[in-house]
C-alpha positions in Angstrom: -11.7 3.3 -1.1 -10.4 2.6 -4.6 -6.7 2.9 -5.2 -5.1 2.9 -8.6 -1.6 1.4 -8.4 0.8 2.2 -11.3 4.3 0.9 -12.0 7.0 0.4 -14.7 5.1 0.6 -17.9 2.5 3.0 -19.4 -0.9 1.5 -19.8 -2.3 1.9 -23.3 -5.7 1.1 -22.0 -5.7 4.0 -19.5 -3.4 6.5 -21.2 -3.4 6.0 -25.0 -7.2 5.3 -25.0 -8.1 7.5 -22.1 -11.8 7.7 -21.2 -12.9 9.4 -18.0 -15.2 6.6 -17.0 -12.3 4.1 -16.8 -11.1 5.9 -13.8 -14.5 6.7 -12.3 -14.5 6.2 -8.5 -10.7 6.2 -8.0 -9.9 7.9 -4.7 -6.1 7.7 -4.6 -3.3 7.0 -7.1 0.0 5.4 -6.0 3.0 5.0 -8.3 5.6 2.4 -7.5 8.2 3.9 -9.8 9.8 3.8 -13.3 7.2 6.0 -14.9 7.8 9.3 -16.6 7.0 12.6 -14.8 4.6 13.6 -17.5 2.7 10.3 -17.2 2.1 10.9 -13.5 1.1 14.5 -14.1 -1.4 13.4 -16.7 -3.2 11.2 -14.1 -3.1 13.6 -11.2 -4.5 16.4 -13.5 -7.4 14.4 -15.0 -8.4 12.4 -12.0 -8.2 15.3 -9.5 -7.2 13.0 -6.6 -3.9 12.8 -4.7 -1.1 10.9 -6.5 1.7 9.6 -4.2 4.9 8.1 -5.6 8.3 6.6 -4.8 11.2 6.4 -7.2 12.2 3.4 -9.3 15.7 2.6 -10.3 15.3 4.4 -13.6 13.8 7.6 -12.2 16.9 9.9 -12.1 14.9 12.4 -14.2 12.8 13.1 -11.2 15.6 15.1 -9.7 15.4 17.7 -12.5 11.8 17.2 -13.5 9.6 15.9 -10.7 6.0 15.0 -11.5 3.9 18.2 -11.1 1.1 18.1 -8.6 2.3 14.8 -7.2 3.5 13.9 -3.7 6.8 12.1 -3.1 6.6 9.8 -0.1 10.2 8.6 -0.1 11.3 7.8 3.5 8.1 9.2 4.9 4.7 8.1 6.2 1.9 9.9 4.4 -1.6 9.8 5.9 -4.6 9.9 3.6 -8.0 9.7 5.2 -6.5 7.9 8.1 -4.6 5.4 6.0 -0.8 5.4 6.9 1.3 4.9 3.8 5.0 4.3 4.0 7.3 4.9 1.0 10.7 3.3 0.2 11.7 3.5 -3.5 14.7 2.2 -5.4 16.0 -1.3 -6.2 18.8 -3.6 -5.1 22.2 -2.1 -6.1 23.6 -3.7 -9.3 25.6 -0.7 -10.5 27.8 0.7 -7.7 27.1 4.3 -6.7 24.0 4.6 -8.9 21.1 6.7 -7.8 18.0 4.9 -6.5 19.9 1.6 -6.0 20.7 0.3 -2.5 22.4 -2.6 -0.8 20.5 -4.5 1.8 22.5 -2.7 4.4 21.7 0.7 3.0 18.0 0.0 2.8 18.0 -1.2 6.4 19.7 2.1 7.3 16.9 4.0 5.6 14.3 2.0 7.6 16.2 2.6 10.9 16.0 6.3 10.3 12.2 6.0 10.2 11.9 4.8 13.8 10.4 8.0 15.1 7.9 8.3 12.4 6.9 4.6 12.8 6.6 5.1 16.6 4.6 8.3 16.2 2.2 6.9 13.6 2.0 3.5 15.5 3.1 1.7 12.3 1.6 1.9 8.8 -1.2 0.4 6.7 0.3 0.3 3.2 4.0 -0.3 2.3 4.9 1.3 -1.1 8.2 0.3 -2.7 9.6 -0.1 -6.1 11.4 -3.4 -5.5 9.7 -6.5 -4.1 10.6 -8.3 -0.8 13.2 -11.0 -0.7 11.9 -14.3 -2.0 8.4 -12.9 -2.2 7.8 -12.6 -6.0 11.3 -11.3 -6.7 13.8 -12.9 -9.2 17.1 -14.6 -8.7 19.2 -12.0 -10.7 20.6 -9.3 -8.5 18.9 -6.3 -10.3 15.5 -7.8 -9.5 16.2 -9.4 -6.1 14.0 -8.1 -3.3 14.9 -6.7 0.1 14.8 -8.8 3.3 14.0 -5.6 5.3 10.7 -5.4 3.5 9.8 -8.8 4.9 10.9 -7.6 8.3 8.6 -4.6 8.1 5.6 -6.8 7.1 6.3 -9.2 9.9 6.6 -6.5 12.6 3.8 -4.1 11.5 1.4 -6.4 9.6 0.2 -3.8 7.1 -2.9 -4.5 5.1 -1.1 -4.0 1.8 2.3 -4.0 0.2 2.5 -2.4 -3.3 5.6 -2.7 -5.4 6.7 -2.9 -9.1 10.0 -3.7 -10.7 9.1 -7.3 -11.7 7.4 -7.1 -15.1 4.7 -9.4 -16.3 6.8 -10.2 -19.4 9.8 -11.5 -17.4 8.4 -15.0 -17.2 5.6 -17.3 -16.1 6.4 -16.7 -12.4 4.7 -13.3 -12.4 2.1 -12.8 -9.7 -0.3 -9.9 -9.6 -1.3 -10.6 -6.1 0.0 -12.7 -3.2 0.0 -12.8 0.6 2.7 -12.7 3.2 1.4 -13.2 6.7 -1.5 -10.8 7.1 -0.4 -8.6 4.2 -1.8 -8.6 0.7 0.9 -8.0 -1.8 0.2 -6.3 -5.2 2.6 -6.0 -8.1 1.5 -2.7 -9.7 3.1 -3.4 -13.1 1.3 -1.3 -15.6 -1.8 -0.8 -13.5 -4.0 -2.5 -10.9 -7.1 -1.2 -9.0 -7.2 -2.1 -5.3 -10.3 -1.9 -3.1 -9.1 -0.8 0.3 -11.6 -1.9 2.9 -13.6 0.6 4.9 -12.2 1.2 8.3 
């Protein structure tokens, strides 16, 4: 299965210079946040495959104008062809009381509320977030600091993949497109990246 992962910045290659063949063979699209609703609607319309998304810290507009034809997986486990996909959007809180920003404690509370879904689905295969995990390709400044609870989820459930955004390629030389943590392959979806999900 080929998964197109999107995050943070429009891709000129895929969007401005759109050609149908560039997305040939894509089976699923996952957005890790901070992309306009119209951008996501564009892809779900032209690719004719499911598009799942979580919210980034700049996605307040989704409340009034959600991406048409797309599926929000915030605080849920969505199953696509047997693949269990857990969604937790937002970033570390750096402006108090802002939407889509959370303290570590608040994010842990969101995860605790998922206990029944996690039990019922016997875990998950892909973790989709906007922010990275703590000290796993995150940055030292608070806005781009990752969440410890994401590490906890990877350690406990050992998903195959963890997709996130929020850390842009132009932030410095420390940018990593892919990495590993335990048994999990981590993908920073900044702009776009295509992932080959292994056959079950």
